[in-house]
Structure formats: structure tokens, C-alpha cells
NUMAR-901791 format. One line per field, with one value per atom (N, C-alpha, C): x, y, z; atom name; residue in three letters. Coordinates in steps of 0.001 Angstrom, whole numbers. Each point is the difference from the previous one (the first is absolute). Layout:
REM residues N
c1 = (X	...)
c2 = (Y	...)
c3 = (Z	...)
atom = (CA	...)
res = (ala	...)
//
This chain:
REM residues 296
c1 = (42779	-1177	424	-669	328	-1010	472	-878	-629	-352	-687	-1351	-1087	-1345	-685	-441	-696	-1469	-587	-1410	-149	-896	-281	-1263	-552	-1154	517	-342	534	-606	740	-531	-1008	-980	-1027	583	-471	501	-420	-1089	-511	-806	-230	-810	-1438	-433	-1374	-255	-1084	-339	-603	210	-536	-1331	-975	-1270	-229	371	-29	1022	-400	934	160	-798	3	920	609	845	-570	-303	-572	1080	289	1006	-558	785	-424	-258	740	-170	-1426	-487	-1347	-1066	231	-956	-124	1126	-22	-831	104	-767	-1494	-352	-1414	-566	780	-432	-102	930	-33	-1262	-373	-1221	-1223	-83	-1153	-105	1135	-2	-416	509	-332	-1490	-566	-1429	-832	353	-767	19	1157	112	-728	150	-666	-1516	-502	-1445	-511	708	-437	-45	1029	72	-971	-152	-894	-1466	-363	-1379	-321	992	-224	-378	369	-361	-1288	-626	-1235	197	1213	284	-407	58	-396	1262	40	1190	254	-1027	211	950	-17	903	1448	246	1351	483	-879	375	349	-770	246	1321	264	1269	1167	-121	1072	172	-1117	46	830	-76	766	1340	-23	1204	1135	-313	1071	811	-630	823	709	-649	657	1231	-102	1135	1150	-323	1047	709	-777	587	832	-555	732	1269	-89	1182	1089	-408	990	625	-809	522	987	-294	921	1322	-81	1215	815	-668	703	663	-647	538	1180	15	1039	1041	-301	939	112	110	27	1185	1072	1173	-234	-1084	-307	-1001	-465	-978	710	-541	624	216	1170	324	-644	-1325	-740	-1225	-628	-1175	-1113	-34	-1047	412	1212	518	-912	-534	-863	-1268	-390	-1248	235	1252	335	-204	-1236	-267	144	8	195	1418	885	1355	142	-1125	30	60	132	130	-1290	-659	-1163	312	119	271	-1245	32	-1190	-575	876	-504	-874	454	-803	-1287	66	-1194	-1046	442	-929	-622	829	-497	-1023	346	-904	-1256	155	-1161	-939	562	-825	-738	677	-649	-1153	219	-1076	-1173	308	-1055	-764	713	-656	-926	427	-846	-1320	62	-1214	-871	611	-753	-689	678	-592	-1184	149	-1097	-1229	232	-1119	-534	606	-478	232	1017	287	755	-21	755	1459	810	1388	827	-57	815	-305	-1288	-359	487	-126	457	1513	743	1453	409	-684	309	-354	-1084	-374	1045	600	941	1423	353	1392	602	-626	591	28	-1001	-47	1176	369	1137	1292	140	1203	80	-1126	-12	346	-549	300	1484	581	1422	853	-429	737	-24	-1163	-104	820	-24	766	1487	506	1430	434	-940	359	565	-522	517	1458	426	1402	918	-500	801	299	-1021	184	858	-8	860	1407	232	1281	424	-842	245	-419	315	-322	598	1303	674	1045	424	953	1428	841	1405	238	1238	334	-251	-420	-229	187	371	104	-1097	-1001	-1120	-767	-662	-697	-1069	-543	-1020	584	1305	622	-543	-154	-578	1102	-40	958	-342	977	-179	948	-548	849	991	1105	1088	-462	-902	-457	-758	-536	-805	740	1246	749	532	-76	498	1513	484	1435	688	1061	734	-437	-1040	-515	3	743	-9	522	863	599	-927	-1140	-942	-1142	-533	-1063	-1365	-45	-1282	-82	-1214	-223	-1241	-109	-1195	-1222	-1046	-1224	-884	382	-740	-1442	-252	-1387	-819	626	-679	-199	985	-154	-1196	-101	-1117	-1326	-17	-1216	-509	897	-383	-464	739	-354	-1385	-290	-1291	-1147	174	-1064	-188	1097	-98	-684	362	-608	-1478	-360	-1415	-788	558	-667	-132	1022	-35	-1072	-145	-1018	-1405	-198	-1310	-313	1001	-208	-322	725	-251	-1403	-416	-1321	-1121	253	-1023	32	1165	149	313	218	297	-864	-335	-802	925	199	869	-874	176	-775	541	-914	394	462	983	724	1303	-115	1185	741	-743	653	795	-528	727	1269	-83	1192	1051	-447	941	564	-796	506	1175	-165	1078	1224	-218	1126	670	-797	561	717	-596	663	1309	-33	1202	1092	-396	979	717	-769	618	936	-361	846	1313	-8	1246	1056	-388	931	391	-956	280	1000	-172	892	1420	159	1341	707	-772	572	257	-797	54	1311	447	1252	-189	-1247	-223	225	270	305	-1108	387	-966	712	-745	566	154	1091	325	219	-356	231	722	1201	837	206	150	300	-1196	-1193	-1209	-922	-720	-874	-1115	-399	-1054	-1267	-378	-1239	78	1212	123	-570	304	-511	-1496	-462	-1436	-759	500	-654	19	1104	105	-995	-107	-940	-1433	-341	-1370	-334	986	-231	-364	768	-293	-1328	-268	-1260	-1190	130	-1080	-270	1059	-158	-658	473	-573	-1462	-325	-1385	-879	486	-776	-293	1002	-191	-1028	78	-944	-1418	-150	-1332	-617	789	-539	-290	835	-261	-1245	-189	-1202	-1240	132	-1128	-380	990	-277	-792	74	-701	-1348	-304	-1244	-1084	-1200	-1085	-270	-252	-173	-1116	-1131	-1130	320	751	335	901	950	897	-766	-972	-761	-871	-617	-881	771	1271	810	793	-335	831	-6	-1174	-77	-871	569	-766	378	-933	281	-619	430	-595	-1426	-953	-1402	-205	-990	-283	-323	240	-243	-1461	-224	-1366	-594	689	-532	884	-589	769	296	1062	333	-1028	-64	-930	372	-935	302	1187	132	1161	1301	79	1229	289	-1079	204	496	-497	429	1443	456	1388	932	-423	880	-28	-988	-145	1144)
c2 = (373	-861	-1432	-952	-1409	-628	-597	-709	921	-568	739	-663	760	-555	432	-977	294	290	-716	179	132	888	179	843	28	846	1377	1043	1335	536	842	643	1068	303	977	1410	834	1371	866	-375	774	-934	405	-819	497	741	470	862	745	851	1310	1041	1324	191	513	407	1439	930	1403	253	664	268	-1175	-1044	-1133	-1109	-706	-1146	-1230	-1024	-1238	-1086	-518	-1040	-1326	-690	-1292	-999	108	-895	90	1228	189	-412	307	-392	-1522	-695	-1464	-548	611	-476	254	1123	259	-996	-291	-989	-1379	-309	-1286	-122	1088	-12	-253	695	-164	-1439	-598	-1374	-968	209	-896	52	1202	148	-670	221	-571	-1533	-582	-1460	-598	643	-514	89	1088	124	-1144	-275	-1066	-1346	-284	-1296	-61	1094	29	-76	720	-71	-1381	-684	-1362	-944	365	-786	496	998	540	1202	555	1129	1332	1041	1354	815	678	773	1169	503	1106	-387	-1253	-463	82	-301	93	1440	936	1419	428	-470	395	-577	-1243	-612	762	363	748	1383	629	1335	25	-1071	-91	-712	-1028	-829	679	798	615	1001	999	921	-691	-1016	-739	-721	-539	-670	954	1203	1011	352	225	355	-1157	-1202	-1161	-261	167	-196	1006	1238	1032	-236	-383	-264	-1168	-1021	-1129	452	835	504	840	871	845	-830	-1105	-839	-843	-384	-924	667	1193	672	1477	319	1402	766	-720	677	505	-434	442	1149	426	1092	1328	875	1311	752	604	669	1373	55	1247	-263	1066	-182	-745	173	-666	-1392	-430	-1297	-1174	-141	-1156	-59	1146	44	-73	-71	116	-1316	-457	-1257	147	1262	192	-370	-186	-448	-1511	-681	-1436	-247	-1261	-312	-443	-1018	-619	-1484	-436	-1410	-833	-922	-755	-792	-492	-816	843	1204	876	417	207	375	-1110	-1231	-1138	-181	68	-230	1061	1279	1076	29	-176	-2	-1147	-1180	-1166	195	524	227	996	1065	970	-645	-809	-682	-980	-732	-951	720	1183	789	359	426	341	-1233	-1093	-1225	-511	73	-467	884	1301	908	-270	-343	-222	-1424	-845	-1379	-811	362	-702	-1286	-884	-1245	327	89	432	-964	-1321	-912	104	82	96	1318	1065	1297	2	-578	-58	-753	-1088	-760	791	779	821	1078	513	1109	-443	-1248	-446	260	-472	303	1486	732	1439	709	-429	601	-233	-1184	-297	867	182	868	1434	450	1351	156	-1002	70	12	-746	-10	1384	633	1336	1002	-129	904	-52	-1161	-135	850	413	889	1307	433	1208	-137	-1217	-227	190	-316	219	1484	835	1434	619	-610	485	-603	-917	-691	-620	-906	-658	-1463	-774	-1423	-770	161	-761	-909	-985	-978	322	-1028	193	255	323	287	-1217	275	-1062	542	-887	370	-674	-545	-619	1043	-414	973	801	-553	723	723	159	766	1425	546	1330	1036	1021	1085	864	239	841	1183	1196	1189	34	683	14	467	956	558	-1014	-1053	-976	-1312	-93	-1245	-50	-1173	-111	178	284	133	-1316	118	-1181	-539	603	-490	1092	1045	1118	-391	-1027	-373	-857	-419	-832	869	-394	799	-669	-1325	-705	-1033	-147	-835	-874	-1041	-840	828	21	751	-838	-88	-872	453	1298	461	-626	-182	-613	-1486	-658	-1414	-183	892	-105	287	974	319	-1219	-671	-1186	-1116	-203	-1053	257	1255	332	-316	342	-256	-1494	-743	-1456	-633	456	-550	351	1216	387	-914	-267	-915	-1393	-455	-1337	-93	1049	-16	-3	770	8	-1381	-624	-1344	-1000	45	-921	186	1267	266	-549	-91	-487	-1504	-592	-1409	-927	534	-832	437	-946	290	510	1314	627	627	-443	568	1388	967	1382	97	873	883	-614	-1167	-694	774	664	772	1167	598	1102	-516	-1182	-599	-296	-481	-257	1305	1047	1320	414	-154	364	-865	-1314	-925	232	139	138	1308	1091	1288	19	-530	-24	-857	-1104	-855	765	772	806	1055	561	1013	-581	-1273	-634	89	-386	77	1417	907	1406	587	-320	550	-529	-1174	-537	713	674	693	1484	616	1447	478	1181	565	1388	507	1305	-94	1120	-27	-656	-811	-676	-495	-132	-569	-1508	-527	-1420	-710	-1273	-876	-1237	-239	-1107	52	1214	186	0	-270	-37	1159	493	1146	-336	1011	-194	-550	548	-446	-1433	-537	-1408	-861	350	-761	190	1240	262	-834	-6	-757	-1500	-501	-1424	-413	819	-308	32	1018	121	-1098	-430	-1101	-1273	-322	-1189	148	1209	235	-166	501	-130	-1447	-763	-1418	-751	270	-654	357	1284	454	-692	-96	-649	-1460	-702	-1420	-139	849	-71	313	977	345	-1181	-636	-1111	-1212	-264	-1122	255	1235	342	-179	326	-172	-1445	-882	-1431	-550	665	-479	677	979	755	-637	-236	-570	859	-648	708	1026	-376	915	1277	-112	1179	940	-564	821	790	-649	675	1097	-254	1004	1243	-163	1138	606	-376	402	1493	662	1430	705	1010	909	1400	790	1351	1003	1236	1038	223	191	183	1322	91	1265	1086	1258	1127	22	220	98	-1317	-1110	-1312	-628	-633	-683	-1406	-611	-1361	-984	-1139	-1033	-472	-555	-456	-942	-1008	-878	752	987	746	844	612	809	-856	-1198	-898	-373	-199	-377	1118	1260	1116	349	-506	359	-545)
c3 = (34637	24	-282	692	-180	-941	-1088	-917	-1028	-1123	-1047	-207	128	-53	-1290	-748	-1244	271	958	333	1500	436	1418	135	1214	286	409	-728	335	1292	665	1195	-422	831	-383	-51	-924	-95	1182	672	1131	895	1230	906	90	-1022	-28	-1221	44	-1138	469	-795	295	-728	715	-589	438	-878	378	1103	1059	1100	966	-214	922	-497	952	-325	683	-796	519	11	1175	138	-511	-807	-540	1113	1090	1145	544	187	512	-1008	-1277	-1035	-88	154	-42	1151	1173	1143	-174	-618	-251	-1012	-1036	-978	635	898	700	843	680	812	-860	-1142	-891	-495	-360	-481	1104	1209	1113	305	9	281	-1086	-1268	-1109	32	239	9	1204	1153	1196	-138	-573	-216	-863	-1073	-912	713	787	686	1181	723	1154	-431	-1056	-490	-557	-533	-498	1136	1219	1183	647	-617	540	891	27	872	-611	826	-387	-282	-1151	-367	947	662	926	1124	376	1050	-478	-1268	-558	34	-372	40	1426	961	1379	513	-342	403	-614	-1280	-665	618	388	581	1280	763	1239	-203	-827	-150	-744	-1031	-790	814	643	800	1156	594	1073	-538	-1215	-608	-284	-456	-248	1303	1055	1296	545	-70	499	-780	-1327	-835	313	237	320	1371	982	1336	-15	-805	-98	-616	-1019	-642	979	744	952	1092	383	1068	-461	-1281	-479	-892	-524	-918	331	1282	408	-581	-345	-554	-1419	-654	-1357	-29	1171	67	-243	-882	-235	1310	196	1271	131	-108	135	873	458	851	-719	-1347	-776	-453	344	-444	290	1235	293	-840	-583	-774	-1513	-427	-1425	-746	-68	-697	-1509	-499	-1444	-433	950	-304	181	133	250	1496	363	1415	655	-567	619	170	1235	261	-209	-945	-384	1162	885	1109	925	313	845	-677	-1319	-739	-12	-239	-15	1375	1049	1359	400	-176	412	-862	-1314	-882	296	277	321	1312	1005	1294	-129	-769	-206	-739	-1008	-729	875	848	905	970	431	903	-676	-1257	-738	-210	-421	-266	1255	1129	1252	400	-184	331	-860	-1266	-928	39	796	98	-1256	-781	-1252	272	-967	93	-302	1037	-148	-852	233	-831	-1491	-348	-1412	-592	747	-501	-199	929	-138	-1258	-288	-1215	-1252	60	-1149	-258	1076	-131	-308	276	-125	-1388	-1098	-1327	-303	490	-249	655	1191	689	-783	-567	-779	-1255	-669	-1182	398	1131	475	317	650	326	-1266	-1007	-1269	-639	-16	-586	806	1308	843	-273	-439	-281	-1192	-828	-1110	540	1136	625	396	370	361	-1202	-1192	-1212	-171	160	-200	1106	1169	1087	-55	-929	-132	1336	486	1272	-101	1027	55	-1174	-204	-1049	637	-788	501	-401	7	-315	-1474	-379	-1399	-891	-1227	-970	-1411	-914	-1419	-815	674	-701	-814	-1079	-858	726	1082	741	1226	18	1070	28	1186	172	149	-857	113	1214	855	1181	-113	123	-99	1158	-223	974	1377	25	1275	850	-619	733	254	-411	227	1423	635	1372	63	1178	220	-376	-792	-437	-1342	-593	-1279	-1068	219	-945	-1373	-73	-1284	-849	556	-753	-529	-1143	-620	69	-92	-36	1118	539	1171	-196	807	-43	389	-821	344	932	1254	916	181	-147	76	-1134	-1170	-1139	236	609	340	937	991	933	-698	-887	-739	-759	-704	-778	929	1098	953	605	355	590	-962	-1273	-976	-226	-60	-171	1209	1189	1211	78	-405	-14	-931	-1184	-929	570	707	596	1083	801	1050	-598	-1067	-656	-566	-608	-565	1096	1091	1110	564	136	534	-869	-1308	-929	-202	143	-365	1167	1181	1151	1177	847	1191	1106	31	988	1077	1227	1098	345	87	329	1465	261	-914	-519	-608	-503	-1076	-881	-1053	584	1062	631	674	589	602	-1065	-1162	-1100	-553	33	-402	878	1297	920	-240	-111	-191	-1347	-1059	-1343	-207	469	-146	780	1206	833	-625	-642	-667	-1106	-773	-1046	576	1148	615	523	364	458	-1095	-1224	-1119	-316	93	-300	991	1277	1019	-157	-581	-233	-1149	-864	-1153	253	846	151	639	-429	506	598	19	606	1512	642	1435	811	973	862	1246	1074	1211	-188	473	-205	1327	-3	1146	-509	510	-468	-1520	-512	-1410	-917	511	-827	377	-988	201	996	776	989	-629	-1163	-638	-518	-145	-350	1118	1231	1139	164	-209	92	-1038	-1239	-1065	296	519	311	1073	1050	1086	-502	-788	-508	-1002	-782	-936	747	1026	808	733	503	699	-941	-1245	-963	-371	-198	-327	1156	1230	1180	170	-203	117	-1037	-1240	-1066	359	475	351	1121	996	1118	-459	-900	-509	-731	-859	-786	866	998	902	843	415	757	-859	-1286	-915	-181	41	-169	1166	1179	1193	173	-858	119	-852	541	-804	-1232	-1105	-1269	54	609	51	741	1122	786	-780	-768	-795	-1053	-665	-1045	594	1152	595	419	317	437	-1141	-1241	-1137	-242	113	-329	1023	635	833	-404	-433	-479	967	-97	834	-452	958	-385	-694	-892	-677	1017	-410	890	427	1311	496	405	-214	354	1048	962	1039	-459	479	-410	532	-633	426	1390	787	1360	93	-917	121	-122	-967	-181	1235	580	1180	1158	91	1046	-152	-1249	-228	410	-158	312	1480	727	1410	836)
atom = (N	CA	C	N	CA	C	N	CA	C	N	CA	C	N	CA	C	N	CA	C	N	CA	C	N	CA	C	N	CA	C	N	CA	C	N	CA	C	N	CA	C	N	CA	C	N	CA	C	N	CA	C	N	CA	C	N	CA	C	N	CA	C	N	CA	C	N	CA	C	N	CA	C	N	CA	C	N	CA	C	N	CA	C	N	CA	C	N	CA	C	N	CA	C	N	CA	C	N	CA	C	N	CA	C	N	CA	C	N	CA	C	N	CA	C	N	CA	C	N	CA	C	N	CA	C	N	CA	C	N	CA	C	N	CA	C	N	CA	C	N	CA	C	N	CA	C	N	CA	C	N	CA	C	N	CA	C	N	CA	C	N	CA	C	N	CA	C	N	CA	C	N	CA	C	N	CA	C	N	CA	C	N	CA	C	N	CA	C	N	CA	C	N	CA	C	N	CA	C	N	CA	C	N	CA	C	N	CA	C	N	CA	C	N	CA	C	N	CA	C	N	CA	C	N	CA	C	N	CA	C	N	CA	C	N	CA	C	N	CA	C	N	CA	C	N	CA	C	N	CA	C	N	CA	C	N	CA	C	N	CA	C	N	CA	C	N	CA	C	N	CA	C	N	CA	C	N	CA	C	N	CA	C	N	CA	C	N	CA	C	N	CA	C	N	CA	C	N	CA	C	N	CA	C	N	CA	C	N	CA	C	N	CA	C	N	CA	C	N	CA	C	N	CA	C	N	CA	C	N	CA	C	N	CA	C	N	CA	C	N	CA	C	N	CA	C	N	CA	C	N	CA	C	N	CA	C	N	CA	C	N	CA	C	N	CA	C	N	CA	C	N	CA	C	N	CA	C	N	CA	C	N	CA	C	N	CA	C	N	CA	C	N	CA	C	N	CA	C	N	CA	C	N	CA	C	N	CA	C	N	CA	C	N	CA	C	N	CA	C	N	CA	C	N	CA	C	N	CA	C	N	CA	C	N	CA	C	N	CA	C	N	CA	C	N	CA	C	N	CA	C	N	CA	C	N	CA	C	N	CA	C	N	CA	C	N	CA	C	N	CA	C	N	CA	C	N	CA	C	N	CA	C	N	CA	C	N	CA	C	N	CA	C	N	CA	C	N	CA	C	N	CA	C	N	CA	C	N	CA	C	N	CA	C	N	CA	C	N	CA	C	N	CA	C	N	CA	C	N	CA	C	N	CA	C	N	CA	C	N	CA	C	N	CA	C	N	CA	C	N	CA	C	N	CA	C	N	CA	C	N	CA	C	N	CA	C	N	CA	C	N	CA	C	N	CA	C	N	CA	C	N	CA	C	N	CA	C	N	CA	C	N	CA	C	N	CA	C	N	CA	C	N	CA	C	N	CA	C	N	CA	C	N	CA	C	N	CA	C	N	CA	C	N	CA	C	N	CA	C	N	CA	C	N	CA	C	N	CA	C	N	CA	C	N	CA	C	N	CA	C	N	CA	C	N	CA	C	N	CA	C	N	CA	C	N	CA	C	N	CA	C	N	CA	C	N	CA	C	N	CA	C	N	CA	C	N	CA	C	N	CA	C	N	CA	C	N	CA	C	N	CA	C	N	CA	C	N	CA	C	N	CA	C	N	CA	C	N	CA	C	N	CA	C	N	CA	C	N	CA	C	N	CA	C	N	CA	C	N	CA	C	N	CA	C	N	CA	C	N	CA	C	N	CA	C	N	CA	C	N	CA	C	N	CA	C	N	CA	C	N	CA	C	N	CA	C	N	CA	C	N	CA	C	N	CA	C	N	CA	C	N	CA	C	N	CA	C	N	CA	C	N	CA	C	N	CA	C	N	CA	C	N	CA	C	N	CA	C	N	CA	C	N	CA	C	N	CA	C	N	CA	C	N	CA	C	N	CA	C	N	CA	C	N	CA	C	N	CA	C	N	CA	C	N	CA	C	N	CA	C	N	CA	C	N	CA	C	N	CA	C	N	CA	C	N	CA	C	N	CA	C	N	CA	C	N	CA	C	N	CA	C	N	CA	C	N	CA	C	N	CA	C	N	CA	C	N	CA	C	N	CA	C	N	CA	C	N	CA	C	N	CA	C	N	CA	C	N	CA	C	N	CA	C	N	CA	C	N	CA	C	N	CA	C	N	CA	C	N	CA	C	N	CA	C	N	CA	C	N	CA	C	N	CA	C	N	CA	C	N	CA	C	N	CA	C	N	CA	C	N	CA	C	N	CA	C	N	CA	C	N	CA	C	N	CA	C	N	CA	C	N	CA	C	N	CA	C	N	CA	C	N	CA	C	N	CA	C	N	CA	C	N	CA	C	N	CA	C	N	CA	C	N	CA	C)
res = (met	met	met	ile	ile	ile	gly	gly	gly	val	val	val	his	his	his	ile	ile	ile	ala	ala	ala	phe	phe	phe	ile	ile	ile	pro	pro	pro	ser	ser	ser	pro	pro	pro	pro	pro	pro	ser	ser	ser	asn	asn	asn	gly	gly	gly	leu	leu	leu	his	his	his	val	val	val	gly	gly	gly	pro	pro	pro	leu	leu	leu	phe	phe	phe	phe	phe	phe	his	his	his	ala	ala	ala	tyr	tyr	tyr	gly	gly	gly	leu	leu	leu	ala	ala	ala	tyr	tyr	tyr	leu	leu	leu	leu	leu	leu	ala	ala	ala	leu	leu	leu	ala	ala	ala	ala	ala	ala	ala	ala	ala	val	val	val	ala	ala	ala	ile	ile	ile	thr	thr	thr	ile	ile	ile	arg	arg	arg	arg	arg	arg	trp	trp	trp	glu	glu	glu	ala	ala	ala	lys	lys	lys	gly	gly	gly	gly	gly	gly	asp	asp	asp	arg	arg	arg	asp	asp	asp	leu	leu	leu	val	val	val	tyr	tyr	tyr	glu	glu	glu	val	val	val	ala	ala	ala	leu	leu	leu	trp	trp	trp	gly	gly	gly	phe	phe	phe	pro	pro	pro	ala	ala	ala	gly	gly	gly	ile	ile	ile	ile	ile	ile	gly	gly	gly	gly	gly	gly	arg	arg	arg	leu	leu	leu	tyr	tyr	tyr	phe	phe	phe	leu	leu	leu	ala	ala	ala	thr	thr	thr	ser	ser	ser	trp	trp	trp	asn	asn	asn	glu	glu	glu	val	val	val	pro	pro	pro	pro	pro	pro	his	his	his	trp	trp	trp	trp	trp	trp	gly	gly	gly	pro	pro	pro	phe	phe	phe	ala	ala	ala	ile	ile	ile	trp	trp	trp	lys	lys	lys	gly	gly	gly	gly	gly	gly	leu	leu	leu	gly	gly	gly	ile	ile	ile	trp	trp	trp	gly	gly	gly	gly	gly	gly	ile	ile	ile	ala	ala	ala	ala	ala	ala	gly	gly	gly	thr	thr	thr	leu	leu	leu	ala	ala	ala	gly	gly	gly	leu	leu	leu	trp	trp	trp	val	val	val	leu	leu	leu	arg	arg	arg	arg	arg	arg	arg	arg	arg	gly	gly	gly	ala	ala	ala	asn	asn	asn	ile	ile	ile	pro	pro	pro	ile	ile	ile	phe	phe	phe	leu	leu	leu	asp	asp	asp	ala	ala	ala	ala	ala	ala	ala	ala	ala	pro	pro	pro	ala	ala	ala	leu	leu	leu	leu	leu	leu	val	val	val	ala	ala	ala	gln	gln	gln	ala	ala	ala	ile	ile	ile	gly	gly	gly	arg	arg	arg	ile	ile	ile	gly	gly	gly	asn	asn	asn	tyr	tyr	tyr	phe	phe	phe	asn	asn	asn	gln	gln	gln	glu	glu	glu	leu	leu	leu	phe	phe	phe	gly	gly	gly	gly	gly	gly	pro	pro	pro	thr	thr	thr	thr	thr	thr	leu	leu	leu	pro	pro	pro	trp	trp	trp	gly	gly	gly	leu	leu	leu	glu	glu	glu	ile	ile	ile	ser	ser	ser	leu	leu	leu	ala	ala	ala	his	his	his	arg	arg	arg	pro	pro	pro	val	val	val	gly	gly	gly	tyr	tyr	tyr	ala	ala	ala	gln	gln	gln	tyr	tyr	tyr	ala	ala	ala	thr	thr	thr	phe	phe	phe	his	his	his	pro	pro	pro	thr	thr	thr	phe	phe	phe	leu	leu	leu	tyr	tyr	tyr	glu	glu	glu	leu	leu	leu	ile	ile	ile	trp	trp	trp	asp	asp	asp	leu	leu	leu	leu	leu	leu	leu	leu	leu	ala	ala	ala	gly	gly	gly	ala	ala	ala	leu	leu	leu	ile	ile	ile	trp	trp	trp	leu	leu	leu	gly	gly	gly	arg	arg	arg	his	his	his	arg	arg	arg	ala	ala	ala	ile	ile	ile	arg	arg	arg	ala	ala	ala	pro	pro	pro	gly	gly	gly	leu	leu	leu	phe	phe	phe	ala	ala	ala	leu	leu	leu	tyr	tyr	tyr	ile	ile	ile	ala	ala	ala	gly	gly	gly	tyr	tyr	tyr	ser	ser	ser	phe	phe	phe	gly	gly	gly	arg	arg	arg	ile	ile	ile	gly	gly	gly	glu	glu	glu	glu	glu	glu	leu	leu	leu	leu	leu	leu	arg	arg	arg	val	val	val	asp	asp	asp	pro	pro	pro	ala	ala	ala	his	his	his	arg	arg	arg	ile	ile	ile	phe	phe	phe	gly	gly	gly	leu	leu	leu	arg	arg	arg	leu	leu	leu	asn	asn	asn	phe	phe	phe	tyr	tyr	tyr	val	val	val	ala	ala	ala	ser	ser	ser	ile	ile	ile	leu	leu	leu	cys	cys	cys	leu	leu	leu	ala	ala	ala	gly	gly	gly	ile	ile	ile	thr	thr	thr	trp	trp	trp	phe	phe	phe	ile	ile	ile	arg	arg	arg	ile	ile	ile	gln	gln	gln	arg	arg	arg	ala	ala	ala	gly	gly	gly	ala	ala	ala	lys	lys	lys	thr	thr	thr	pro	pro	pro	arg	arg	arg	gly	gly	gly	glu	glu	glu	thr	thr	thr	val	val	val	arg	arg	arg	ala	ala	ala	ala	ala	ala	val	val	val	arg	arg	arg	cys	cys	cys	ser	ser	ser	pro	pro	pro	pro	pro	pro	ala	ala	ala	gly	gly	gly	arg	arg	arg	ser	ser	ser	pro	pro	pro	ser	ser	ser	pro	pro	pro	pro	pro	pro	ala	ala	ala	ala	ala	ala	lys	lys	lys	arg	arg	arg	arg	arg	arg	ala	ala	ala)
//
């Protein structure tokens, strides 16, 4: 072993817990907790804008499974060499393997489909959900700890993460502790969520500006994370594939935010306020004529 470590984060004794004859994977439990947190936060923010919480439940009902499927498909497309070599390998999400980019894309598309059907104000809803998504992603990273995955290079820092020999990448067997990049991302996600909430309360941000900053900010954090990680990944010119994905999305998010705010500066104030909140009509009631006309 290289180096002597006085303090470090120990590796988990198990990746789940037994309840009678059943075994619950920590990875799956973390995702369920993440979903509950995202729904609760979005409801609070959406209702503050005059929205109906039932719409949040419906978006989650479609968006969460779509995100799981999209995340898995992205992982299979970019990391097929890490899939267990069995017939059930492509479905083994309990072993990890959800690409966040595919999950965000598929979950967002499913949510947009629901919002469009219900005639909701999509930009306002996206801004309400942006901090909630970051909190959910932070909670989901706890599952990576129990799976002993998403860690960086060797380190002797006090917060170095102990990785058992079976989970160390090829060429790193002699090292015991590694950068806990999943923890770095968890902290970054929570800080960014707090920053978006603060901006929404103290600055005039035209929707969906907060969602654009979510994309840019999260991607920026992933750029640093991808430079640290040492787990197997496809590389282009020596850099991980997800480094390029994060870089492109970061620039796209910044560009989108600037365009949204510039468009807002050219929009008459009265028109912006009138379009601030559109919610799905209560059951049994048809939308008002102006709303029906807008959707036609």
C-alpha cells in the first residue's frame, strides 16, 4: 500500500440492507428519496406561483420512469463495455449505470409533453423545478457511495474515500483512498440549488432562465469532475467523453440564458406579467376562451 492515512471516508460495508428475505439496494432507495424530494420542492415552488400540485405529480409520474430509461440507454450507448455479460445485463440498474445526461433529456421531454398537454406555463414550471432537480441529483449520488463508483484519482487528503480492492480500476490496486467525486458533485449540486433559489428571489430572471443556469452550472461542475475521475470511460484525445458533453452543455446553457434575458428586455412589461402563470384547469372545467385560443 502507498501512503499511510490517518483519516479517510470508509467504504460502505454493504450496498444495501436486508429486511427479512428481501434485499433493498441503497442505489434504488436513494433514487426513491431523490424523487420524493424533487416532488416536494417543486410543489412548494410551483404553488407559490399559483400552480396546482396535481400537475407536479403528473409530471413526476411520467418524467421519473422516462428519466430512468433515458439514463440507462445513455449508459448502454456510451459504456457498453461495463454492462454485465448476461442476458439481464442491460437491465441491471441495481449495479449502477445511469447516464445523467440521458436521464435529464428523457425526463425533461416527458415532462414537457405533460405540460404542453395541460396547457401549463412551461418556462415558469421549468424554473420551479430547476433547484428541485439539483437536490434530487445530489441525493441520488449517495447511491454511488454504496456502489463504490464515480470516484477520482488517488489522494491522501483526510476526506479521501476508501475503495475496496474489488472496485479499484486496473492500475490502481496499490492505492487505498481516492477523491470522492460523487461527494464533490453532491456538494456542488446543493450549493447551485441554493444559488438558483436566491437568484429567483432577489433578481429579475426571465423564465426559463433558472433552468438554463441549472444546465450551465451543473455541466460546469461535471467538467471538473470528469477531469478527476479514473473509472473506465471512452476517451477522445485523452479526455473522457462526458467531458466534451459537459463542456458543450455548459456553453449551450450560458448561451440560452443570455438569449432568454435579452428577449425579455425586448418584451413589453405588461405582456410578460400576463403570461407569468398558466395552470391546468380544474377537473370538469374548460379553459377560458383566451387560453383556448392560445393553445389552438
